[in-house]
N, C-alpha and C positions, 0 to 999 in steps of 0.2 A: 550452483544450480538455482534457477529462479523458482519461486513458488509455483505450484500447479493449481492449488485449490484453496480458497478461503472459505471457511465455515463461520457463519454469523448466527449466533443463537441469542434470543432475547426472551425474557420471561414477562408475560403480561401481568397486569395487576391482579387478575383472578388466579394466577399461579400457573397457568399453562405455558409451556415452552414452545416457541416457534423457531424453526431452523431454516436457514437459507444457505445454499451452496453456490459459490461464485467461482466459475473456472477463470483462471487468470489470463490464459492465452487469448480466448475470444474477446475479453475486455480490452486487452492491449491492442488487438487488431482494430477494435472499434474506435479507440481513442488515439490511434497512431497519427492521424492528421493533426490533432491538437499537439501531440508531442513534437512533430516536425515544425510546427509554428513556435513552440516554446523553446526549441534548441537555439535559434539565433538570439533570442532574448536572454537566455541563460549565459551564452558566450559573451555577450555585451556586458552583462552584469558581472561576470568573472573578470573581465578586463577593467571595468570601472573600479572594482574593489581590489585589483591587483592580485588576483588568485590565478594560478596556472589552470587553464580550462581542462587540460589533459588529466591533471591530478584530480580535479573536481569530478570529472566523468569516471575516473577510476574509483574514487571513493563512493560515488553513488552505486556503482556496480558491486562493491563490497558490501554495502548496506542491503541491497537487494539479495545478494547471495546469503546473507545472514538471516534473512527473514523466515525461512522454513523452520518450523518448530516453535514459533513465537505464539504465545497466548496472551491476550489482553482481556482483563475482566473489569468491568465497571459496575458498581451497585450503588443505587441511590433510591431511597425510599423503598417502594414495593417493586421497582423494576431493576432487572439485571441484564447486562449485555456482555456476551462472551464472544471474542473474535479469535479464531484459531487459524494459523497459516500453515499449510502442509506443502 
């Protein structure tokens, strides 16, 4: 199952948290023309490095399927960034 919602939280230097919700399906619909242009480039790249394109596409699907439940947290100095995929 592909992710449905990505939550991005970041803490400002004054300590307040800001939260953003990004729905995945509308974003995919917006960038789908770019994905259609990137597909032939990816196929040519697979052929150049002698990787099976079907296996590569299957593996990309597996990575996308494993994304729900992922949490990424980065802290540096007074700023913190938390990305949660549901």
